[in-house]
Structures are given as structure tokens and as C-alpha cells.
PAMARVO-134515 format. One record per residue: residue number from 1; x, y, z of N, C-alpha, C, O in turn. Coordinates in Angstrom, 1 decimal, padded with zeros to 4 digits. Atoms other than C-alpha are relative to their C-alpha. Layout:
{r NUM {X Y Z} {X Y Z} {X Y Z} {X Y Z}};
...
% end
This chain:
{r 1 {001.0 -001.1 000.1} {096.0 092.5 104.2} {-000.4 000.2 -001.4} {000.5 000.2 -002.3}};
{r 2 {000.5 -000.1 001.3} {093.8 092.9 101.2} {000.1 001.5 -000.5} {-000.1 002.4 000.4}};
{r 3 {000.0 -001.4 000.5} {094.2 096.1 099.0} {-001.4 000.5 000.0} {-002.4 -000.3 -000.1}};
{r 4 {001.3 -000.6 -000.1} {091.3 098.5 099.2} {-000.9 -000.4 -001.2} {-002.1 -000.6 -001.0}};
{r 5 {000.9 000.4 001.2} {090.1 097.7 095.6} {-000.5 -001.4 000.2} {-001.7 -001.6 -000.2}};
{r 6 {000.4 001.3 -000.3} {089.9 094.1 096.6} {-001.1 -000.1 001.0} {-002.1 -000.8 000.9}};
{r 7 {001.0 -000.1 -001.0} {087.9 094.9 099.7} {-001.3 000.6 -000.5} {-002.4 000.1 -000.2}};
{r 8 {001.2 -000.6 000.6} {085.5 097.1 097.8} {-000.7 -001.0 -000.9} {-001.9 -001.0 -000.9}};
{r 9 {000.6 001.0 000.9} {085.0 094.4 095.2} {-000.7 -001.1 000.9} {-001.8 -001.5 000.6}};
{r 10 {000.6 001.0 -000.9} {084.4 091.9 098.1} {-001.3 000.5 000.6} {-002.2 -000.3 000.7}};
{r 11 {001.2 -000.6 -000.6} {081.8 094.2 099.6} {-001.2 -000.2 -000.9} {-002.3 -000.4 -000.4}};
{r 12 {001.1 000.1 000.9} {079.7 094.0 096.5} {-000.5 -001.4 -000.4} {-001.4 -001.6 -001.2}};
{r 13 {000.3 001.4 000.3} {079.5 090.2 096.4} {-001.4 -000.4 000.3} {-002.1 -001.0 -000.5}};
{r 14 {001.4 000.4 -000.4} {076.2 089.9 098.2} {-001.0 001.1 000.1} {-002.1 000.9 000.6}};
{r 15 {000.9 -001.1 000.1} {074.6 093.3 097.7} {-000.2 000.6 001.3} {000.3 000.2 002.4}};
{r 16 {000.3 -000.8 -001.2} {073.3 095.7 100.3} {-000.9 -000.8 000.9} {-001.9 -001.4 000.5}};
{r 17 {000.9 000.6 -001.0} {071.8 094.4 103.5} {-000.8 001.1 000.8} {-000.5 002.3 000.6}};
{r 18 {000.8 -000.9 -000.9} {069.3 095.9 105.9} {000.1 -000.5 001.4} {000.4 -001.7 001.6}};
{r 19 {000.1 000.5 -001.4} {068.8 095.7 109.7} {-001.0 -001.0 000.1} {-001.1 -001.7 001.1}};
{r 20 {001.1 001.0 000.0} {065.8 093.5 108.9} {000.4 -001.3 -000.7} {-000.4 -002.2 -000.7}};
{r 21 {-000.4 001.2 000.7} {067.8 090.9 107.0} {000.2 -001.1 001.0} {000.4 -000.9 002.2}};
{r 22 {-000.1 001.2 -000.9} {067.9 087.4 108.4} {001.4 -000.1 000.6} {001.6 -000.5 001.7}};
{r 23 {-001.4 000.0 -000.4} {071.7 087.6 108.6} {000.2 000.9 001.2} {000.8 000.5 002.3}};
{r 24 {-000.2 -001.0 -001.0} {071.7 090.8 110.7} {-000.7 -000.5 001.3} {-000.1 -000.4 002.4}};
{r 25 {000.8 000.4 -001.1} {069.0 089.5 113.0} {000.6 -001.3 000.7} {000.6 -001.4 001.9}};
{r 26 {-000.6 001.2 -000.5} {070.7 086.1 113.4} {001.2 000.3 000.8} {001.5 -000.3 001.9}};
{r 27 {-001.2 -000.4 -000.7} {073.9 087.7 114.5} {-000.3 000.7 001.3} {000.3 000.3 002.3}};
{r 28 {000.4 -000.7 -001.3} {072.3 090.0 117.1} {-000.6 -001.1 001.0} {-000.2 -001.0 002.1}};
{r 29 {000.6 001.0 -000.9} {070.3 087.0 118.5} {001.1 -000.9 000.5} {001.0 -001.3 001.7}};
{r 30 {-001.1 000.9 -000.4} {073.4 084.8 118.6} {000.9 000.7 001.1} {001.3 000.0 002.1}};
{r 31 {-000.8 -000.7 -001.0} {075.3 087.5 120.6} {-000.8 000.0 001.3} {-000.3 -000.2 002.4}};
{r 32 {000.9 -000.1 -001.2} {072.3 087.9 123.0} {-000.1 -001.3 000.7} {-000.2 -001.4 001.9}};
{r 33 {000.1 001.4 -000.6} {072.0 084.1 123.5} {001.2 -000.3 000.9} {001.1 -001.0 001.9}};
{r 34 {-001.2 000.3 -000.8} {075.6 084.1 124.9} {000.3 001.2 000.9} {001.5 001.3 001.4}};
{r 35 {-000.1 -001.1 -000.9} {075.0 087.2 127.0} {001.1 001.1 -000.3} {001.7 001.6 000.6}};
{r 36 {-000.9 -001.1 000.4} {077.2 089.6 125.0} {-000.6 001.3 000.5} {-001.8 001.5 000.6}};
{r 37 {000.4 -001.2 -000.6} {077.0 093.1 126.4} {000.3 001.2 -000.9} {001.2 001.1 -001.8}};
{r 38 {-000.2 -001.3 000.7} {076.8 096.7 125.0} {000.1 -000.2 -001.5} {001.1 000.1 -002.1}};
{r 39 {000.1 000.3 001.4} {075.8 095.5 121.6} {-000.4 001.2 -000.8} {-001.5 001.8 -000.5}};
{r 40 {000.4 -001.1 000.9} {075.8 098.2 118.9} {000.2 -000.4 -001.4} {001.1 -001.2 -001.7}};
{r 41 {-000.3 000.1 001.4} {075.5 098.2 115.2} {000.4 001.3 -000.6} {-000.2 002.4 -000.2}};
{r 42 {-000.4 -001.2 000.7} {077.2 100.7 113.0} {-000.4 -000.2 -001.5} {000.1 -001.0 -002.2}};
{r 43 {000.5 000.1 001.4} {075.4 101.3 109.7} {001.0 000.8 -000.9} {001.1 002.0 -000.8}};
{r 44 {-001.0 -000.6 000.8} {078.2 102.0 107.2} {-000.4 000.2 -001.5} {000.4 000.5 -002.3}};
{r 45 {000.5 000.0 001.4} {076.1 101.9 104.0} {000.2 001.3 -000.7} {000.3 001.3 -001.9}};
{r 46 {-000.2 -001.3 000.7} {076.5 105.6 103.3} {001.4 000.5 000.1} {001.6 001.7 -000.3}};
{r 47 {-001.4 -000.4 -000.1} {080.2 105.7 103.9} {000.8 -000.7 -001.2} {001.0 -001.9 -001.1}};
{r 48 {-000.6 000.6 001.2} {081.9 105.1 100.5} {001.2 -000.9 000.2} {001.4 -001.9 -000.4}};
{r 49 {-001.2 000.7 -000.2} {085.2 103.9 101.9} {-000.2 -001.2 000.9} {000.8 -002.0 001.1}};
{r 50 {000.2 001.1 -000.9} {083.6 101.3 104.2} {000.1 -001.3 -000.7} {-000.3 -001.4 -001.9}};
{r 51 {-000.2 001.3 000.7} {084.4 097.7 103.5} {-001.2 -001.0 000.4} {-001.1 -002.1 -000.1}};
{r 52 {001.1 000.8 -000.3} {081.1 096.4 104.9} {-001.3 000.9 000.1} {-001.1 002.1 000.2}};
{r 53 {001.2 -000.8 -000.2} {077.5 097.5 105.2} {-000.3 000.3 001.5} {-000.7 001.3 001.9}};
{r 54 {000.2 -000.1 -001.4} {077.4 096.9 109.0} {001.2 -000.5 000.7} {001.8 -001.5 000.4}};
{r 55 {-000.8 000.6 -001.1} {079.8 096.5 111.9} {-000.9 -000.2 001.1} {-001.8 000.6 001.4}};
{r 56 {000.7 000.2 -001.2} {078.3 094.9 114.9} {001.1 -000.2 001.1} {002.0 -001.1 000.9}};
{r 57 {-001.0 000.0 -001.1} {080.3 095.4 118.1} {-000.6 -000.4 001.3} {-001.7 000.1 001.6}};
{r 58 {000.5 000.3 -001.4} {079.8 093.8 121.5} {001.2 -000.3 000.9} {002.3 -000.5 000.4}};
{r 59 {-001.0 000.3 -001.0} {081.7 093.0 124.7} {-000.3 -001.3 000.6} {-001.4 -001.8 000.7}};
{r 60 {000.1 001.2 -000.8} {082.4 089.8 126.5} {001.0 000.2 001.1} {002.1 000.8 000.9}};
{r 61 {-000.8 -000.3 -001.2} {083.9 089.8 130.0} {001.1 -001.0 000.2} {001.9 -000.9 001.1}};
{r 62 {-001.0 001.0 -000.2} {086.1 086.7 129.6} {000.4 -000.6 -001.4} {-000.3 -000.5 -002.3}};
{r 63 {-000.4 000.7 001.2} {088.1 084.8 127.0} {-001.0 -001.1 -000.4} {-001.3 -001.3 -001.6}};
{r 64 {001.0 001.0 000.4} {085.7 081.8 127.1} {-001.3 000.6 -000.5} {-001.9 000.0 -001.5}};
{r 65 {001.3 -000.6 000.5} {082.7 084.1 126.6} {000.3 000.6 -001.4} {-000.6 000.5 -002.3}};
{r 66 {-000.4 -000.5 001.3} {084.5 085.8 123.6} {-000.2 -001.2 -001.0} {-000.8 -001.1 -002.1}};
{r 67 {000.0 001.2 000.9} {084.9 082.3 122.0} {-001.4 -000.5 -000.1} {-001.8 -000.9 -001.3}};
{r 68 {001.3 000.5 000.0} {081.4 081.2 122.9} {-000.9 000.9 -000.9} {-001.7 000.3 -001.7}};
{r 69 {000.7 -000.9 000.9} {079.9 084.3 121.2} {000.3 -000.2 -001.4} {-000.5 -000.4 -002.3}};
{r 70 {-000.5 000.1 001.4} {082.0 083.9 118.1} {-000.5 -001.4 -000.6} {-001.0 -001.4 -001.7}};
{r 71 {000.4 001.4 000.5} {081.2 080.1 117.8} {-001.5 000.0 -000.2} {-002.0 -000.6 -001.2}};
{r 72 {001.4 000.0 000.1} {077.5 080.8 118.4} {-000.5 000.8 -001.2} {-001.4 000.4 -001.9}};
{r 73 {000.3 -000.8 001.2} {077.4 083.5 115.7} {000.1 -000.9 -001.3} {-000.7 -001.0 -002.1}};
{r 74 {-000.3 000.8 001.2} {079.0 081.1 113.2} {-001.1 -001.1 -000.2} {-001.6 -001.4 -001.3}};
{r 75 {000.9 001.1 000.1} {076.6 078.2 114.1} {-001.4 000.6 -000.4} {-002.1 000.0 -001.2}};
{r 76 {001.3 -000.6 000.2} {073.4 080.4 114.1} {-000.2 000.5 -001.4} {-001.2 000.3 -002.1}};
{r 77 {000.0 -000.5 001.4} {074.2 082.1 110.8} {-000.1 -001.2 -001.0} {-000.8 -001.1 -002.0}};
{r 78 {000.0 001.2 000.8} {074.9 078.7 109.2} {-001.4 -000.6 000.0} {-001.9 -001.0 -001.0}};
{r 79 {001.3 000.6 -000.2} {071.7 077.3 110.6} {-001.1 000.8 -000.6} {-002.0 000.2 -001.3}};
{r 80 {001.1 -000.8 000.4} {069.4 080.2 109.8} {000.1 000.6 -001.4} {-000.9 000.8 -002.0}};
{r 81 {-000.2 -000.6 001.3} {070.9 081.6 106.6} {000.8 -000.8 -001.0} {000.8 -000.5 -002.2}};
{r 82 {-000.7 000.8 000.9} {073.0 078.9 105.2} {001.3 000.6 -000.5} {001.9 000.2 -001.5}};
{r 83 {-001.3 -000.7 000.3} {076.1 081.2 105.1} {001.1 -000.4 000.8} {001.0 -000.6 002.0}};
{r 84 {-001.2 000.2 -000.7} {079.6 080.4 106.0} {000.8 001.2 000.3} {000.6 002.2 -000.4}};
{r 85 {-000.9 -001.1 -000.3} {082.1 082.7 107.6} {001.0 000.2 -001.1} {001.6 -000.7 -001.6}};
{r 86 {-001.0 -000.3 001.0} {084.2 084.5 105.0} {001.4 000.0 000.6} {002.4 -000.5 -000.1}};
{r 87 {-001.4 -000.1 -000.6} {087.1 085.2 107.4} {-000.3 000.2 001.5} {-001.3 000.8 001.9}};
{r 88 {000.0 -000.2 -001.5} {087.7 085.1 111.2} {001.4 000.1 000.5} {002.3 -000.6 -000.1}};
{r 89 {-001.4 -000.1 -000.6} {090.7 086.1 113.3} {-000.1 000.5 001.5} {-001.2 000.9 001.9}};
{r 90 {000.0 -000.5 -001.3} {091.7 086.9 116.8} {-000.1 -001.1 001.1} {-000.2 -000.8 002.3}};
{r 91 {000.2 001.1 -001.0} {091.3 083.4 118.4} {001.2 -000.3 000.8} {001.1 -001.1 001.7}};
{r 92 {-001.1 000.3 -000.8} {094.8 083.4 119.7} {000.0 000.6 001.3} {000.2 000.0 002.4}};
{r 93 {000.0 -000.8 -001.3} {094.5 086.1 122.3} {-001.4 000.1 000.6} {-001.5 000.3 001.8}};
{r 94 {001.3 -000.1 -000.5} {090.7 086.2 122.6} {-000.3 001.4 000.7} {-001.2 001.5 001.5}};
{r 95 {000.3 -001.4 -000.4} {090.8 090.0 123.3} {-000.9 000.7 -000.9} {-001.8 001.5 -000.5}};
{r 96 {000.8 -000.5 001.1} {089.2 090.9 120.0} {-000.1 -001.0 -001.1} {000.9 -001.3 -001.8}};
{r 97 {000.2 000.9 001.1} {087.7 088.4 117.7} {-000.9 000.6 -001.1} {-001.9 001.3 -000.8}};
{r 98 {000.7 -000.6 001.1} {086.5 089.4 114.3} {-000.6 -001.2 -000.8} {000.1 -002.2 -001.1}};
{r 99 {000.7 001.0 000.8} {083.9 087.3 112.4} {-000.6 000.8 -001.2} {-001.4 001.7 -001.0}};
{r 100 {000.3 -000.7 001.2} {083.4 088.4 108.8} {-000.9 -000.8 -000.9} {-000.6 -001.8 -001.4}};
{r 101 {001.0 000.6 000.9} {080.3 087.6 106.7} {-000.1 000.9 -001.2} {-001.2 001.0 -001.8}};
{r 102 {-000.1 -000.9 001.1} {081.4 090.0 103.9} {-000.7 001.3 000.3} {000.1 002.3 000.5}};
{r 103 {000.6 -001.3 -000.2} {078.8 092.7 104.4} {-000.4 000.3 001.4} {-000.8 001.4 001.7}};
{r 104 {000.2 -000.2 -001.4} {078.4 092.2 108.1} {001.3 -000.5 000.7} {001.6 -001.7 000.5}};
{r 105 {-001.3 000.4 -000.7} {081.6 092.2 110.2} {-000.3 000.2 001.5} {-000.7 001.3 002.0}};
{r 106 {000.3 -000.1 -001.4} {081.2 091.4 113.9} {001.4 000.1 000.8} {002.3 -000.7 000.5}};
{r 107 {-001.2 -000.2 -000.8} {083.8 092.6 116.5} {-000.5 -000.4 001.4} {-001.3 000.3 002.1}};
{r 108 {000.2 000.5 -001.4} {083.7 090.7 119.9} {001.2 000.4 000.8} {002.3 -000.2 000.5}};
{r 109 {-001.2 -000.5 -000.7} {085.9 092.5 122.3} {-000.2 000.0 001.5} {-001.3 000.1 002.0}};
{r 110 {000.0 -000.2 -001.5} {086.8 092.5 126.0} {-000.1 001.5 000.2} {000.4 002.3 -000.6}};
{r 111 {000.2 -001.4 -000.2} {085.9 095.8 127.6} {001.2 000.9 -000.2} {001.1 002.0 -000.8}};
{r 112 {-001.2 -000.8 000.1} {089.4 097.2 127.9} {000.5 000.2 -001.4} {001.0 001.3 -001.8}};
{r 113 {-000.4 -000.1 001.4} {090.2 096.4 124.3} {-001.0 000.9 -000.8} {-000.6 001.7 -001.6}};
{r 114 {000.9 -000.8 000.7} {087.0 098.0 123.1} {000.2 001.5 000.3} {000.1 002.4 -000.5}};
{r 115 {-000.3 -001.4 -000.4} {087.7 101.1 125.1} {001.2 000.6 -000.7} {001.2 001.7 -001.1}};
{r 116 {-001.2 -000.5 000.6} {091.2 101.4 123.7} {-000.2 000.3 -001.5} {000.3 001.3 -002.0}};
{r 117 {000.1 -000.1 001.5} {090.3 100.9 120.0} {-001.2 000.9 -000.4} {-001.1 001.6 -001.5}};
{r 118 {001.2 -000.9 000.2} {086.9 102.8 120.2} {-000.4 000.1 -001.4} {-000.4 001.1 -002.1}};
{r 119 {000.5 000.0 001.3} {085.5 101.7 116.9} {-001.1 000.9 -000.3} {-001.2 001.5 -001.4}};
{r 120 {001.2 -000.9 000.2} {082.4 103.8 117.3} {000.5 001.4 -000.3} {-000.1 002.1 -001.1}};
{r 121 {-000.6 -001.3 000.2} {084.6 106.9 117.4} {000.7 000.0 -001.4} {000.6 001.0 -002.1}};
{r 122 {-000.7 000.0 001.3} {086.7 105.8 114.4} {-001.0 000.0 -001.1} {-000.6 000.6 -002.2}};
{r 123 {001.1 000.0 001.0} {083.5 105.3 112.4} {-001.1 000.9 000.4} {-002.3 000.6 000.3}};
{r 124 {001.0 -001.0 -000.6} {081.8 108.4 113.8} {-001.1 000.4 -001.0} {-002.1 001.0 -000.7}};
{r 125 {001.0 -000.3 001.1} {080.0 109.0 110.4} {-001.1 -001.0 -000.1} {-002.1 -000.8 -000.7}};
{r 126 {001.0 001.0 000.1} {078.1 105.8 110.8} {-001.2 000.3 001.0} {-001.1 000.9 002.0}};
{r 127 {001.1 -000.1 -000.8} {074.6 105.6 112.2} {000.1 -001.1 001.0} {000.2 -002.3 000.7}};
{r 128 {-000.2 001.0 -001.1} {074.9 103.8 115.6} {-001.4 -000.3 000.6} {-002.2 000.5 000.9}};
{r 129 {001.2 000.5 -000.7} {072.1 101.7 117.1} {000.3 -001.0 001.1} {001.1 -001.9 000.8}};
{r 130 {-000.3 000.9 -001.2} {072.1 100.0 120.5} {-001.0 -001.2 -000.1} {-002.2 -001.0 -000.6}};
{r 131 {000.9 001.2 000.0} {070.6 096.5 120.8} {000.1 -000.6 001.4} {001.1 -001.0 001.9}};
{r 132 {000.1 000.5 -001.4} {069.4 095.3 124.2} {000.1 -001.5 000.0} {000.0 -002.1 001.1}};
% end
């Protein structure tokens, strides 16, 4: 686990993003291509202690779908933006996979895991937007 100072420093590597950035749009499209459900973005830019500008959270109904979404995000972002994943984890259990592009962190969760951890409530100060 990285110390908070390291995470804050990491956040500033690529500057602030917007919902109109190519990275943000590529991630949303990649999730939609693999039929991810209940897609929301949490805008964390006005929360000083946040370690990213955005969290994007979605659901997948099976372990193969979790993996397919994560793999597709990685491929599409590399293809469209030329960016590599900074960090990823959760591929052992496939209940909650995290894909981290520094200022955009994607959480792909099975429904029961999402309900249990309730990231939207944990980051209730964030502006939440649904993506169809």
C-alpha cells in the first residue's frame, strides 16, 4: 500500500482530466462494448484527499465478463490514447477488478460485491453521473 503523500504525488503526474477527455470516453465505451451494467462515474476533482480525478464503477454478472471488461478497457485505452495501465488488481477472484490509469480508476464489480462495498456512498461528496 502506498503512503498518502505518494498517492497525492502520483495523482498530479498527468494533470486534471475532464469527462470529455479521450481517456474517459475510451473507458466508458470499452465498458459498454462488453455490456457492463450500471455504469457511473464519480467526479472526485473537488475532493482534496481523493487519489484520482475520477472513479468509474460498473457491474459485470460473471467472472468471465469481469475479465472481458477489464481486458477491453486496457486494449481500447492503449489503442485510442497510447496509455498503459499504471496498476491493476483483483484478477484472482474476479469479484472486484481495479484498473488504474493514474487519474482515472475503474472498478469492475459483481453486483453483490458492489452492493457490499458501496463506493458511491463512501465517496458521497463526489458528483455522480450515470452512463447508459
